[in-house]
C-alpha positions as CSV (number, residue, x, y, z in Angstrom):
1,X,14.0,-45.6,-5.1
2,X,15.9,-48.7,-6.5
3,X,15.3,-50.6,-9.5
4,X,16.1,-54.2,-9.4
5,X,15.9,-56.5,-12.7
6,X,16.3,-60.3,-12.0
7,X,15.9,-63.0,-14.6
8,X,13.6,-65.9,-13.8
9,X,14.1,-68.9,-15.8
10,X,14.7,-69.1,-19.2
11,X,12.5,-66.6,-20.6
12,X,11.2,-64.7,-17.3
13,X,12.1,-61.1,-15.8
14,X,11.3,-59.6,-12.9
15,X,11.4,-55.9,-12.6
16,X,11.1,-54.4,-9.3
17,X,11.0,-51.0,-7.8
18,X,11.9,-50.4,-4.0
19,X,11.8,-47.6,-1.9
20,X,13.0,-46.8,1.4
21,X,11.2,-44.6,3.9
22,X,7.9,-42.6,3.0
23,X,6.2,-44.2,0.3
24,X,6.7,-42.3,-3.1
25,X,3.7,-40.7,-4.8
26,X,1.1,-41.6,-6.8
27,X,2.3,-39.8,-9.6
28,X,5.8,-41.3,-9.0
29,X,4.6,-44.6,-8.9
30,X,2.1,-44.0,-12.0
31,X,5.1,-42.5,-13.9
32,X,7.4,-45.6,-13.1
33,X,4.3,-47.7,-13.9
34,X,4.3,-46.1,-17.7
35,X,8.2,-46.4,-18.1
36,X,7.8,-50.3,-17.2
37,X,5.1,-50.8,-19.6
38,X,6.7,-49.0,-22.5
39,X,9.5,-50.9,-21.6
40,X,7.8,-53.9,-21.8
41,X,6.1,-53.0,-25.2
42,X,10.0,-52.0,-26.8
43,X,11.3,-55.1,-25.9
44,X,8.1,-57.4,-27.3
45,X,7.9,-59.0,-23.5
46,X,5.0,-60.5,-22.3
47,X,3.3,-58.5,-19.0
48,X,2.5,-61.2,-16.6
49,X,1.6,-59.3,-13.2
50,X,2.3,-55.5,-11.8
51,X,1.7,-55.0,-8.2
52,X,-0.3,-53.1,-7.2
53,X,-2.4,-53.3,-10.1
54,X,-3.8,-50.5,-12.0
55,X,-5.9,-52.1,-14.8
56,X,-7.4,-55.6,-15.4
57,X,-4.3,-56.8,-17.8
58,X,-1.6,-55.9,-14.8
59,X,-3.3,-59.0,-12.9
60,X,-2.1,-62.8,-13.2
61,X,-4.4,-64.7,-14.1
62,X,-2.8,-68.7,-14.2
63,X,-3.8,-70.7,-16.9
64,X,-5.6,-74.1,-16.2
65,X,-2.7,-76.8,-14.8
66,X,-2.2,-79.0,-17.8
67,X,-2.0,-82.8,-16.8
68,X,2.0,-83.7,-16.8
69,X,3.3,-80.3,-17.0
70,X,5.0,-79.0,-14.2
71,X,3.2,-76.0,-12.4
72,X,5.0,-72.2,-13.4
73,X,6.5,-70.8,-10.4
74,X,4.1,-67.7,-10.7
75,X,1.0,-70.0,-10.9
76,X,2.1,-72.1,-7.8
77,X,1.0,-71.6,-4.1
78,X,1.7,-72.4,-0.9
79,X,-0.8,-74.6,1.5
80,X,0.7,-73.5,5.1
81,X,0.1,-75.9,7.9
82,X,-1.3,-73.0,9.7
83,X,-5.0,-71.3,9.2
84,X,-3.9,-68.0,10.9
85,X,-2.1,-65.3,9.5
86,X,-0.4,-64.2,12.5
87,X,1.2,-67.4,12.6
88,X,2.3,-67.5,8.7
89,X,4.2,-63.9,9.0
90,X,6.9,-65.4,11.0
91,X,7.2,-68.5,8.8
92,X,7.8,-66.1,6.0
93,X,10.6,-64.2,8.1
94,X,8.2,-61.1,8.7
95,X,8.7,-59.3,12.2
96,X,5.5,-58.0,14.0
97,X,6.2,-54.6,13.0
98,X,7.0,-55.3,9.5
99,X,5.5,-52.7,7.0
100,X,2.2,-53.5,5.3
101,X,1.3,-56.4,7.8
């Protein structure tokens, strides 16, 4: 497994856990979730979202838009020109046999 830490803007950070091959066990995922939550608390960070979410506080609920204020990248959405997911995947660079598709 690989832990990726990336900065997003002046105050945003993204922690991502990647794996190759078989999906880690539920116990392993829960153990890392606990470590992430502990690191977030110790560093005084604000949790925005964890995927897959286990509790309601791990789900992103974007605040209502404020007129004249640019929308956050976390709350942004893309309205694709197609209405069929099978036609959207190639636009996102996903192959037909991509895992989880």
